[in-house]
C-alpha positions as CSV (number, residue, x, y, z in Angstrom):
1,M,96.6,102.8,112.0
2,N,99.6,100.5,112.0
3,E,102.7,102.9,112.6
4,N,103.4,101.8,116.0
5,F,103.0,98.3,115.3
6,I,106.4,96.0,115.2
7,V,107.0,94.2,112.0
8,V,110.4,92.6,111.1
9,T,111.9,90.0,109.2
10,T,114.5,88.9,111.7
11,N,113.2,86.4,114.2
12,D,114.6,89.2,117.1
13,I,113.5,92.7,117.7
14,G,116.6,94.3,118.5
15,L,116.8,95.4,122.1
16,K,113.8,93.9,122.5
17,Q,112.5,91.0,125.1
18,I,109.8,88.7,123.8
19,E,107.7,87.9,126.3
20,A,105.6,85.4,124.1
21,H,105.2,83.6,120.8
22,I,101.3,83.9,119.7
23,G,101.5,82.1,116.9
24,L,101.3,82.1,113.0
25,V,99.2,85.5,111.4
26,H,98.4,86.0,107.9
27,G,96.8,88.5,105.4
28,S,96.0,88.0,102.2
29,T,94.6,89.3,98.9
30,V,93.4,87.2,95.3
31,R,93.8,90.2,92.7
32,S,93.1,89.6,88.9
33,R,94.3,92.2,86.1
34,N,92.2,94.0,83.8
35,I,91.7,93.8,80.1
36,G,93.1,97.4,79.9
37,S,96.3,96.7,81.8
38,D,97.1,93.4,79.6
39,F,96.5,95.6,76.3
40,F,99.4,97.6,77.6
41,A,101.1,94.7,78.6
42,R,101.3,93.2,75.7
43,L,102.3,96.6,73.9
44,K,105.1,96.8,76.6
45,N,106.6,93.5,75.8
46,I,107.2,95.1,72.4
47,I,108.7,97.9,72.6
48,G,110.3,97.5,76.6
49,G,109.6,99.4,79.9
50,E,107.8,98.8,83.5
51,L,104.5,97.4,83.2
52,V,103.0,100.1,85.4
53,G,99.8,99.1,85.7
54,Y,100.8,95.9,87.1
55,S,103.4,97.4,89.6
56,K,100.9,99.4,91.0
57,L,98.4,96.7,91.2
58,L,101.3,94.5,93.1
59,E,102.2,97.5,95.5
60,S,98.4,98.1,96.6
61,S,98.0,94.2,96.7
62,R,100.7,94.1,99.0
63,E,99.5,96.7,101.1
64,Q,96.5,95.4,101.3
65,A,98.1,91.7,102.7
66,Y,100.2,93.5,105.3
67,S,97.6,95.6,106.6
68,R,95.4,92.3,107.0
69,M,98.3,90.4,108.8
70,I,98.9,93.3,111.1
71,D,95.2,93.3,111.9
72,N,94.8,89.6,112.2
73,A,98.0,89.8,114.2
74,K,96.3,92.9,116.2
75,S,93.0,90.5,117.1
76,K,95.1,87.5,118.5
77,G,96.9,90.4,121.2
78,A,99.8,91.0,119.4
79,D,102.5,93.7,119.7
80,A,104.4,92.6,117.1
81,I,105.3,90.6,114.3
82,I,108.8,88.6,113.6
83,G,110.1,86.6,110.9
84,F,107.7,88.8,108.3
85,R,107.2,87.2,104.5
86,F,105.5,87.8,101.9
87,Q,104.8,85.4,98.9
88,T,102.9,85.6,95.8
89,S,100.8,82.4,93.9
90,T,99.1,82.0,90.8
91,V,95.3,80.7,91.6
92,A,93.9,81.1,88.1
93,E,94.5,82.3,85.0
94,G,95.4,86.1,85.0
95,A,94.7,86.1,89.3
96,A,97.2,85.8,91.8
97,E,97.1,85.6,95.6
98,I,99.5,88.3,97.9
99,L,100.0,86.5,101.3
100,A,101.9,88.2,103.9
101,Y,102.8,86.1,107.1
102,G,104.9,86.1,110.3
103,T,104.9,85.3,113.7
104,A,102.7,87.3,116.0
105,V,104.4,87.9,119.4
106,T,104.2,90.1,122.5
107,I,106.9,92.2,123.7
108,K,107.8,92.8,127.4
109,K,107.1,96.1,128.1
110,D,109.8,98.2,129.4
111,D,109.6,100.0,133.1
112,N,109.5,103.2,131.6
113,E,106.2,102.3,129.2
């Protein structure tokens, strides 16, 4: 699980000392919409409101990309990720890539750890 793995958007981690910068890590997923979501999205465009199907698709896509990024960092021996970001880009009509990326680092261990 990823609960104990530190991921921050800043370039430092509070009171922790960064021991080494490992380098760029990333995780991504490419997702496409389905015809049912597209149909209901067109209806929502007429009456307004949240496109719940798309919101759920993007949420699960972000979670998958985030998890893959952490797995990539762990495979390189990292303790944490700094400078974390998400990026989205269209790769084909109806398909988008969700990219999670940051800098993998190791953290100096406290004497009591």
